[in-house]
C-alpha positions in Angstrom: 7.2 -16.2 -21.7 7.0 -19.5 -23.4 6.3 -19.6 -27.2 3.5 -22.3 -28.1 4.2 -23.7 -31.9 0.4 -24.7 -33.2 0.8 -27.4 -35.5 -1.1 -27.5 -39.0 -3.3 -30.0 -39.8 -1.8 -32.9 -41.9 -1.7 -31.5 -45.1 -0.2 -35.0 -46.6 -3.2 -36.6 -45.0 -5.5 -33.9 -46.9 -3.7 -33.9 -50.1 -3.9 -37.8 -50.1 -7.8 -37.3 -50.1 -8.1 -34.9 -52.8 -9.5 -36.7 -56.1 -7.0 -37.4 -58.4 -8.4 -34.7 -60.7 -8.0 -32.1 -58.2 -4.1 -33.4 -57.5 -3.3 -33.5 -61.3 -1.9 -29.7 -61.9 0.1 -30.0 -58.3 1.5 -33.3 -59.8 2.8 -32.0 -62.9 3.9 -28.8 -61.2 6.2 -30.6 -59.1 7.7 -32.8 -61.8 8.3 -29.7 -63.8 10.1 -28.0 -60.6 12.1 -31.3 -60.4 12.6 -31.2 -64.4 14.1 -27.7 -64.0 15.7 -27.6 -60.7 16.5 -31.2 -60.2 14.5 -31.0 -57.0 10.7 -30.3 -55.9 9.6 -29.7 -52.3 6.6 -31.9 -53.7 3.1 -32.0 -53.8 2.3 -30.8 -50.6 4.6 -27.8 -49.8 3.6 -26.6 -53.6 -0.2 -26.8 -52.6 0.5 -25.1 -49.7 2.4 -22.1 -51.3 -0.6 -22.2 -53.6 -2.8 -21.7 -51.1 -0.6 -19.0 -49.4 -0.6 -16.9 -52.0 -4.4 -16.3 -52.8 -6.2 -13.6 -51.5 -9.5 -12.8 -50.1 -10.6 -11.2 -52.9 -9.0 -13.6 -55.6 -10.5 -16.4 -54.0 -14.1 -14.7 -53.8 -13.4 -13.9 -57.3 -13.2 -17.3 -58.2 -16.3 -18.4 -56.4 -18.2 -15.7 -58.2 -17.2 -17.0 -61.5 -18.0 -20.6 -60.7 -21.7 -19.4 -59.5 -21.4 -17.4 -62.5 -20.5 -20.2 -64.6 -18.3 -17.8 -66.3 -15.8 -19.7 -68.2 -13.6 -17.0 -70.3 -10.4 -15.8 -68.7 -10.4 -12.4 -70.0 -13.6 -11.4 -68.1 -12.2 -9.5 -65.1 -14.0 -7.9 -62.2 -13.3 -4.2 -62.0 -10.8 -2.6 -59.6 -12.7 -3.2 -56.2 -12.9 -7.2 -57.3 -16.5 -6.6 -57.9 -18.2 -8.2 -61.1 -20.8 -5.9 -62.3 -22.8 -5.4 -65.4 -20.1 -3.5 -67.3 -17.8 -6.5 -66.4 -20.1 -8.8 -68.0 
């Protein structure tokens, strides 16, 4: 039985296509990691790590915050991850 490796899309190319304001936080994080530890895996690896840490609930909550135009970070969904009138 052979194991077939699936290759990920070229994240370097995707990162290059991002507008500068979206790359900025990852570039800052890259510089901070490099300053603190002397080396960093780079912007693409940090972006991959950040994406891998997001759960479906967190992604949905960020979508709901955007749709509801919620700016305050102290407004959080209930334990099930839902915004309801008690949360607003």
